[in-house]
Structure formats: structure tokens, C-alpha cells
C-alpha positions in Angstrom: 33.3 -53.0 26.5 32.3 -49.2 27.1 29.5 -48.1 29.1 27.7 -46.9 25.9 28.2 -50.1 24.3 26.7 -52.0 27.3 23.9 -49.5 27.6 23.0 -49.2 24.0 24.8 -51.5 21.9 26.8 -49.0 20.2 30.4 -49.0 19.4 32.7 -46.7 17.7 33.3 -47.3 14.0 36.7 -45.9 12.7 36.4 -44.3 9.4 38.9 -42.7 7.0 37.3 -39.6 5.1 39.6 -40.2 2.2 37.7 -43.4 1.7 34.2 -42.2 2.5 34.3 -39.0 0.5 34.7 -39.2 -3.2 37.6 -36.9 -4.0 36.4 -36.2 -7.5 32.9 -35.3 -6.6 31.4 -32.0 -8.0 31.7 -29.3 -5.5 29.4 -26.4 -5.6 26.7 -28.0 -7.4 23.5 -27.1 -6.0 21.2 -29.8 -4.4 17.3 -29.9 -5.2 15.2 -28.1 -2.6 14.4 -30.4 0.3 11.4 -28.3 1.1 9.8 -28.8 -2.5 6.4 -30.4 -1.8 6.7 -32.4 -5.1 9.5 -34.5 -3.4 7.3 -35.9 -0.8 4.5 -38.6 -0.9 1.3 -36.9 -0.9 -0.6 -39.4 1.5 -2.7 -38.4 4.5 -0.3 -40.2 6.8 2.6 -38.2 5.4 0.9 -34.9 5.7 -0.4 -35.5 9.4 3.1 -36.8 10.5 5.0 -33.8 9.0 2.3 -31.4 10.7 2.9 -33.3 14.0 6.5 -33.3 13.8 6.7 -29.4 12.7 4.5 -28.7 16.1 6.3 -31.0 18.4 10.1 -30.8 17.4 12.3 -27.7 17.6 13.4 -26.3 14.2 16.9 -27.8 14.2 15.5 -31.2 15.0 12.8 -31.0 12.4 15.2 -29.6 9.5 17.5 -32.3 10.4 14.9 -35.0 10.1 13.9 -33.4 6.6 17.6 -33.4 5.4 17.7 -37.0 6.5 14.8 -38.1 4.3 15.8 -36.0 1.5 19.4 -37.3 1.4 17.9 -41.0 2.0 15.7 -40.7 -1.1 
């Protein structure tokens, strides 16, 4: 077992890009705007969390987090 697997419980997962990416997917089709406020829940918790994250995280990490949520939904 590698050091990472022992420390964090992570192990490498082999993946074949040909099996994970649909070869017939449309290319060049624009994605919906992840920053569009209509996309986000309008609760006090979400608003305060985004404000906190925007103030605490660097731009790259904040934007990555927004993309994760956007693609996850």
C-alpha cells in the first residue's frame, strides 16, 4: 500500500478516456452560465456561504468550487 493510501485511504483508479468521454457528444455547445444567480438556491445559508467563500478563498479555488456545484447540478 502506498504512503498516500495509508495516510488518506486513497488509491489510484485506472480509467480509459475512451470509456469515460462520450465520443459522440456535441462539441462547441455553450454551457449555461454558472454565475447566473437564477441557478443558485436563494436561501440565507447559500448567500452567506458564498459571501464567506468569496472572501476566504483565492479566485481559482472559488471558481473551481462554483464549477463543481454547477456541473453537479
